[in-house]
C-alpha distance (Angstrom), angle and dihedral (degrees) to the residues before:
residue distance angle dihedral
X1 . . .
X2 3.79 . .
X3 3.83 91.1 .
X4 3.87 89.6 51.6
X5 3.77 90.5 53.5
X6 3.80 92.0 50.2
X7 3.88 91.4 50.9
X8 3.82 91.3 47.1
X9 3.85 96.2 48.3
X10 3.91 98.7 74.5
X11 3.81 90.8 48.4
X12 3.78 92.1 49.5
X13 3.80 90.5 48.6
X14 3.76 91.9 53.5
X15 3.79 91.8 48.9
X16 3.76 91.2 50.8
X17 3.80 92.0 50.8
X18 3.81 93.2 47.8
X19 3.81 92.0 46.9
X20 3.76 89.3 48.5
X21 3.78 93.4 53.5
X22 3.80 91.8 45.2
X23 3.79 92.1 60.3
X24 3.81 109.3 103.4
X25 3.76 93.8 -141.6
X26 3.81 93.1 63.1
X27 3.79 94.4 56.6
X28 3.82 95.9 36.7
X29 3.77 116.0 128.2
X30 3.76 117.4 -118.2
X31 3.83 107.9 -146.8
X32 3.77 116.5 -143.0
X33 3.75 122.7 -161.8
X34 3.79 88.1 -104.5
X35 3.82 90.9 52.0
X36 3.78 91.1 52.1
X37 3.78 94.6 48.6
X38 3.83 94.3 46.3
X39 3.81 91.4 47.8
X40 3.81 90.7 50.7
X41 3.75 93.0 48.5
X42 3.82 91.7 51.5
X43 3.82 97.4 45.3
X44 3.78 108.2 28.0
X45 3.79 112.3 120.3
X46 3.80 95.2 -145.5
X47 3.81 90.2 56.6
X48 3.78 92.1 48.0
X49 3.80 89.8 49.4
X50 3.82 90.7 51.2
X51 3.82 90.0 48.9
X52 3.80 87.0 60.1
X53 3.78 89.8 52.9
X54 3.80 89.6 52.2
X55 3.80 90.6 50.5
X56 3.77 90.5 48.5
X57 3.80 90.6 52.8
X58 3.85 90.1 49.5
X59 3.78 89.3 55.0
X60 3.82 91.5 47.2
X61 3.86 90.2 51.5
X62 3.81 91.1 49.6
X63 3.73 91.9 48.8
X64 3.82 93.7 50.1
X65 3.78 89.3 50.3
X66 3.83 92.0 51.2
X67 3.82 89.8 44.7
X68 3.81 89.6 68.1
X69 3.84 91.3 63.4
X70 3.83 123.5 86.5
X71 3.75 114.5 -89.5
X72 3.80 121.1 -127.2
X73 3.80 122.6 -163.4
X74 3.81 131.4 175.9
X75 3.79 131.4 -172.8
X76 3.75 139.1 176.3
X77 3.78 134.8 -167.5
X78 3.77 136.4 -160.8
X79 3.84 111.7 -165.4
X80 3.81 136.0 175.2
X81 3.74 116.2 -157.4
X82 3.76 122.2 -157.7
X83 3.83 120.1 -164.6
X84 3.76 133.4 11.6
X85 3.83 117.2 -26.1
X86 3.78 139.4 144.0
X87 3.76 109.6 -102.4
X88 3.83 110.2 -130.4
X89 3.78 94.7 -143.4
X90 3.83 101.3 42.6
X91 3.87 96.4 29.0
X92 3.81 88.8 -140.2
X93 3.79 133.3 117.7
X94 3.79 113.3 -91.9
X95 3.76 116.7 -162.3
X96 3.80 101.5 171.2
X97 3.72 128.1 69.7
X98 3.81 107.3 -71.8
X99 3.76 128.9 -170.4
X100 3.80 116.7 -152.0
X101 3.81 135.8 178.9
X102 3.74 130.7 -157.3
X103 3.83 126.6 -167.8
X104 3.80 124.6 -173.1
X105 3.80 137.9 173.3
X106 3.78 121.9 -175.6
X107 3.75 136.5 175.1
X108 3.82 132.2 -167.6
X109 3.78 134.3 -174.7
X110 3.78 129.8 -177.6
X111 3.79 109.7 -129.0
X112 3.83 93.7 -176.1
X113 3.77 127.9 4.0
X114 3.80 105.3 159.1
X115 3.81 88.2 -77.6
X116 3.84 88.4 -78.4
X117 3.81 95.6 140.6
X118 3.81 93.4 46.4
X119 3.80 91.6 49.0
X120 3.78 91.1 45.6
X121 3.80 88.5 54.4
X122 3.79 90.6 51.1
X123 3.80 92.4 45.7
X124 3.84 92.4 52.3
X125 3.74 90.9 48.4
X126 3.85 90.4 53.1
X127 3.79 90.6 46.2
X128 3.83 90.5 53.4
X129 3.78 91.8 52.7
X130 3.84 91.1 45.4
X131 3.83 91.5 51.6
X132 3.80 90.2 51.7
X133 3.81 89.8 52.7
X134 3.80 88.0 48.2
X135 3.81 87.3 55.0
X136 3.80 89.0 53.1
X137 3.80 90.6 49.5
X138 3.84 90.0 55.3
X139 3.82 91.2 47.0
X140 3.81 91.5 49.4
X141 3.80 92.7 49.8
X142 3.74 92.5 48.8
X143 3.83 92.1 46.5
X144 3.83 92.1 52.1
X145 3.82 90.8 46.7
X146 3.80 90.6 51.3
X147 3.80 90.2 49.9
X148 3.78 90.1 50.7
X149 3.79 94.5 49.9
X150 3.82 90.9 43.8
X151 3.78 91.7 53.9
X152 3.77 88.7 46.1
X153 3.81 89.2 59.5
X154 3.84 91.1 50.2
X155 3.78 89.3 48.7
X156 3.83 93.1 50.8
X157 3.76 89.5 45.4
X158 3.82 92.1 57.6
X159 3.75 90.8 40.8
X160 3.79 90.0 55.1
X161 3.82 90.4 48.4
X162 3.80 89.2 53.1
X163 3.82 91.3 49.2
X164 3.76 92.4 49.4
X165 3.80 92.1 46.6
X166 3.79 90.8 52.9
X167 3.81 89.8 47.7
X168 3.79 91.4 52.0
X169 3.85 90.6 52.1
X170 3.84 91.4 48.0
X171 3.83 91.3 45.7
X172 3.80 90.8 54.0
X173 3.78 90.0 46.3
X174 3.83 90.7 52.3
X175 3.82 90.0 52.7
X176 3.82 90.9 48.8
X177 3.81 93.8 47.7
X178 3.82 89.9 45.7
X179 3.77 89.7 58.3
X180 3.82 92.1 47.9
X181 3.83 90.8 49.5
X182 3.77 91.0 49.5
X183 3.78 89.4 49.5
X184 3.80 90.2 49.6
X185 3.83 93.8 -120.1
X186 3.79 96.8 112.4
X187 3.84 135.8 44.0
X188 3.76 118.8 -105.2
X189 3.77 90.1 -130.1
X190 3.82 89.9 68.8
X191 3.82 89.1 54.2
X192 3.79 91.7 49.7
X193 3.81 91.3 50.7
X194 3.80 91.9 49.3
X195 3.83 91.4 47.1
X196 3.79 89.8 51.2
X197 3.83 88.3 50.7
X198 3.76 89.5 50.8
X199 3.83 91.6 51.7
X200 3.80 89.5 50.3
X201 3.78 91.9 51.0
X202 3.79 91.2 47.0
X203 3.79 87.4 56.7
X204 3.79 88.7 48.2
X205 3.80 90.5 54.8
X206 3.80 90.1 49.4
X207 3.79 90.9 50.4
X208 3.85 90.3 48.1
X209 3.82 91.4 50.0
X210 3.82 89.4 50.9
X211 3.78 92.2 49.2
X212 3.79 89.8 49.6
X213 3.81 91.3 50.4
X214 3.78 91.7 47.6
X215 3.82 91.9 50.2
X216 3.85 89.9 49.7
X217 3.75 89.4 49.0
X218 3.80 93.0 48.4
X219 3.82 92.5 52.6
X220 3.75 93.2 48.9
X221 3.76 90.9 50.2
X222 3.83 91.6 46.9
X223 3.79 92.9 55.1
X224 3.82 91.3 41.3
X225 3.81 93.7 -117.8
X226 3.80 117.1 151.5
X227 3.78 105.9 -99.8
X228 3.81 115.9 -106.5
X229 3.79 135.6 159.3
X230 3.80 88.2 -132.2
X231 3.80 91.8 72.3
X232 3.81 108.9 121.3
X233 3.79 128.2 174.2
X234 3.70 128.7 -154.8
X235 3.83 114.8 -97.2
X236 3.78 104.4 -149.5
X237 3.76 124.7 -165.6
X238 3.75 101.8 -105.5
X239 3.73 125.4 -144.0
X240 3.82 116.5 -106.5
X241 3.79 113.7 -91.6
X242 3.79 110.2 -102.3
X243 3.76 140.0 146.4
X244 3.85 117.3 -85.6
X245 3.75 114.7 -90.3
X246 3.76 92.7 -136.0
X247 3.79 119.0 64.4
X248 3.81 107.2 -118.3
X249 3.72 133.5 168.5
X250 3.77 136.6 -160.1
X251 3.82 89.4 -109.6
X252 3.81 92.1 56.4
X253 3.81 90.9 50.2
X254 3.81 91.4 47.3
X255 3.83 93.1 49.1
X256 3.78 90.0 53.7
X257 3.80 95.8 41.9
X258 3.80 95.7 49.2
X259 3.84 89.4 58.6
X260 3.80 96.2 46.7
X261 3.78 111.7 24.9
X262 3.85 114.2 112.6
X263 3.85 92.6 -138.8
X264 3.82 89.8 59.9
X265 3.81 91.8 44.3
X266 3.75 91.8 50.6
X267 3.84 92.6 48.1
X268 3.79 90.1 49.9
X269 3.79 92.1 50.2
X270 3.82 89.4 49.8
X271 3.80 88.3 59.5
X272 3.79 90.2 51.1
X273 3.81 90.5 47.8
X274 3.83 89.4 51.7
X275 3.78 89.6 52.2
X276 3.79 91.1 53.5
X277 3.81 89.5 47.8
X278 3.79 88.3 55.2
X279 3.80 89.9 50.8
X280 3.81 89.9 50.6
X281 3.82 90.9 51.1
X282 3.79 91.3 51.6
X283 3.78 88.3 54.6
X284 3.85 88.4 66.4
X285 3.85 91.0 74.0
X286 3.75 96.8 46.8
X287 3.85 128.4 90.2
X288 3.76 120.6 -94.1
X289 3.80 122.8 -143.7
X290 3.76 120.6 -170.2
X291 3.80 138.9 174.6
X292 3.79 121.5 -139.0
X293 3.79 133.5 -176.8
X294 3.79 132.9 177.6
X295 3.79 143.9 177.3
X296 3.75 125.2 -160.5
X297 3.77 142.9 168.4
X298 3.80 138.7 163.8
X299 3.78 150.8 -175.7
X300 3.78 132.7 -126.1
X301 3.80 129.0 -168.6
X302 3.82 87.9 -146.2
X303 3.79 93.7 65.3
X304 3.83 105.5 101.0
X305 3.85 135.4 -176.1
X306 3.84 134.9 -174.6
X307 3.73 113.9 -81.7
X308 3.87 100.9 -127.5
X309 3.74 91.5 -169.2
X310 3.82 91.1 70.1
X311 3.94 116.0 68.3
X312 3.77 115.4 -124.1
X313 3.80 117.9 -108.4
X314 3.83 118.6 -140.8
X315 3.82 119.9 -151.4
X316 3.87 121.8 -174.5
X317 3.69 112.0 -144.3
X318 3.91 123.5 -172.9
X319 3.70 114.7 -117.4
X320 3.83 101.1 172.4
X321 3.90 146.8 -48.6
X322 3.77 133.4 -89.5
X323 3.79 115.7 -101.9
X324 3.76 99.8 -127.5
X325 3.78 107.2 29.3
X326 3.68 95.1 29.1
X327 3.82 89.5 -133.8
X328 3.73 118.7 166.4
X329 3.81 113.3 -107.9
X330 3.82 114.8 -144.1
X331 3.80 129.5 -166.2
X332 3.81 122.7 -158.9
X333 3.83 118.2 -126.2
X334 3.76 113.7 -164.1
X335 3.79 112.9 -150.8
X336 3.82 113.8 -156.0
X337 3.80 134.1 -177.4
X338 3.84 117.9 -124.5
X339 3.80 133.5 -157.4
X340 3.80 134.2 -175.4
X341 3.79 113.3 -83.9
X342 3.78 110.5 -103.7
X343 3.82 117.9 -96.6
X344 3.79 95.7 -122.6
X345 3.84 93.2 50.3
X346 3.82 92.1 49.0
X347 3.79 90.9 51.3
X348 3.81 89.1 53.5
X349 3.79 96.8 41.6
X350 3.87 94.5 45.1
X351 3.79 95.4 47.8
X352 3.79 115.0 127.0
X353 3.81 135.0 174.0
X354 3.78 134.7 -163.4
X355 3.79 137.8 -170.9
X356 3.78 123.5 -175.9
X357 3.81 147.3 163.2
X358 3.78 118.2 -135.5
X359 3.74 123.4 -162.3
X360 3.83 120.6 -169.9
X361 3.83 119.0 -171.1
X362 3.80 114.9 -170.5
X363 3.81 110.1 -138.5
X364 3.78 106.0 160.6
X365 3.81 125.9 -5.7
X366 3.76 104.0 161.5
X367 3.87 92.4 -74.3
X368 3.86 88.5 -72.6
X369 3.80 93.7 138.4
X370 3.81 93.8 50.8
X371 3.79 91.2 46.1
X372 3.76 90.9 51.6
X373 3.78 90.4 51.6
X374 3.80 92.5 49.9
X375 3.80 92.0 49.6
X376 3.84 90.8 48.5
X377 3.78 90.1 52.4
X378 3.81 89.8 52.5
X379 3.82 91.0 50.0
X380 3.79 89.6 50.3
X381 3.79 92.3 51.6
X382 3.84 89.6 48.2
X383 3.83 90.3 51.3
X384 3.80 91.1 51.2
X385 3.85 90.3 49.7
X386 3.81 90.2 48.7
X387 3.80 89.1 53.8
X388 3.77 90.7 51.1
X389 3.81 91.4 47.8
X390 3.82 92.2 49.0
X391 3.78 91.4 49.9
X392 3.76 92.0 47.4
X393 3.84 92.6 49.0
X394 3.81 90.6 48.5
X395 3.79 90.9 52.1
X396 3.81 91.2 48.6
X397 3.80 92.4 49.1
X398 3.79 93.3 50.1
X399 3.79 94.0 44.2
X400 3.82 91.0 48.2
X401 3.84 93.3 45.5
X402 3.82 89.8 48.0
X403 3.84 91.7 49.9
X404 3.83 90.1 46.3
X405 3.74 92.2 49.8
X406 3.80 92.0 49.6
X407 3.79 90.7 46.5
X408 3.80 92.3 47.8
X409 3.82 91.7 51.6
X410 3.80 90.7 51.2
X411 3.75 90.7 45.5
X412 3.81 90.3 48.6
X413 3.81 93.3 52.3
X414 3.79 90.9 46.7
X415 3.85 91.7 46.1
X416 3.83 90.3 49.4
X417 3.78 90.9 54.6
X418 3.79 89.4 45.9
X419 3.82 92.8 50.7
X420 3.81 90.1 48.6
X421 3.79 90.9 49.8
X422 3.79 94.1 42.6
X423 3.81 91.2 49.3
X424 3.77 90.7 55.6
X425 3.79 89.7 45.6
X426 3.76 91.5 51.6
X427 3.82 92.6 48.7
X428 3.80 88.5 51.8
X429 3.88 91.2 46.6
X430 3.81 90.4 49.5
X431 3.83 91.1 51.9
X432 3.80 90.5 48.7
X433 3.82 91.6 46.2
X434 3.84 91.4 48.4
X435 3.83 90.5 55.7
X436 3.78 92.8 44.2
X437 3.83 99.4 -112.4
X438 3.87 94.3 114.0
X439 3.74 128.2 58.7
X440 3.79 120.1 -122.4
X441 3.80 88.4 -117.6
X442 3.80 92.2 59.7
X443 3.77 89.8 42.9
X444 3.85 92.2 54.3
X445 3.80 90.1 46.1
X446 3.80 90.8 55.5
X447 3.77 90.8 47.7
X448 3.81 92.2 50.0
X449 3.80 89.9 51.1
X450 3.77 90.0 53.7
X451 3.76 92.9 48.9
X452 3.79 92.0 49.5
X453 3.81 90.8 49.0
X454 3.79 91.9 51.8
X455 3.82 90.0 48.4
X456 3.80 92.4 49.9
X457 3.79 89.1 49.4
X458 3.78 92.7 53.5
X459 3.74 92.2 47.2
X460 3.82 93.2 50.9
X461 3.82 89.4 46.5
X462 3.78 97.3 55.6
X463 3.75 92.9 37.0
X464 3.81 89.1 57.5
X465 3.81 91.7 46.2
X466 3.80 92.3 51.5
X467 3.77 95.0 46.1
X468 3.83 93.5 47.7
X469 3.81 87.8 48.0
X470 3.79 89.0 57.8
X471 3.78 92.3 47.8
X472 3.80 91.6 48.1
X473 3.78 89.2 49.9
X474 3.80 92.1 52.6
X475 3.82 87.7 51.8
X476 3.82 88.3 60.4
X477 3.82 97.9 -99.9
X478 3.82 119.2 135.1
X479 3.79 119.3 -106.8
X480 3.79 109.1 -95.3
X481 3.78 141.4 138.1
X482 3.80 115.5 -111.8
X483 3.77 109.9 -123.1
X484 3.70 132.5 -163.0
């Protein structure tokens, strides 16, 4: 029997290990705040959309840079003409089918065009930088939202623990009162009141579980993670709530944020971009000087030359007689054979080049230039107003967050004192209820007051953590949860 047990032991150990690894809980991912933020930044659709905008601005910048270089274009034609036409290379009538070719290369460069191309290059460079700051704005907004939902889960977790703890106390109290009622030492009315309190607290637990589930669901949806009930976040041991060691004000935070926040940088760059757009519009009413050069050649099937390989044939034709001797006067007519001039020779003979300067002075074009300037001025004013609005909103947000953090700290301290006092009051109420000198109604009231005080304490705690997280973030610190 002992030998059988020794043989069975290795097999049992292997089965236990395999079963242990097959349990989903053992391999379940625990999501930290950093994991949630990184996942959101990689998968969020708004971020991916903004990345396309950045790429589009990169292409626009490249194109504006290449647009300052001389252009170079070439073309070639191969044409058959049927019927009578004037051949462009021989300047003679052609009545037969004639094939012709034309080859052309031309280049043009703008020497001065109101600095429009240069200002366009600068504008596109500014727009690229602004779009990158816009991307940072989206990332920051998502990161803060993730932190808020993450803390909401931690809050609902603790709230559920409080509700379950209160339910355990009440359940034990129901069992104790039930025994006293059965023994005839307590009124049944006390039992009914306690049972009603238990039912209420059971409903509170259900509500807390639902809130926890909803907060888990909201965070998964925010980071674009497929929704699953297996989603579990890390529950770090948080530092005790206390006032910051360094004295800091909303003005200090704002002064730092206005110099570093991407939304301010983006708005400032939009003003610069509008200034470049105004400079581009002013270029519409300035002269344009350009330099052009070209080379061309061609071939025509109507271009003929004497065929030297065939001897000439001379024919004497009478054209009259002399007046005195009446001798016949003859005139030679030389008959030659012709062939189409070779392709290579025609390309060489028909080659032509040109170089020229071209000056264009706008005088009147339907007031288009002036209208463009006026519109650019309006856009510049709008960009300046947007910068002012963004700065104002940032100041409001920081001042409100600072006030909320200060209020939450005060509320937390007051709630902590209230919880301490309410805990002592409940202990005293429980002692009085146990000896029968307090009604079950008063006992339940004292217990409800303690539950509410604990709930208010948790709310103030997480509200303070979130508001201080925002303030730290605007001071340039990464989003994190302070641990013990």
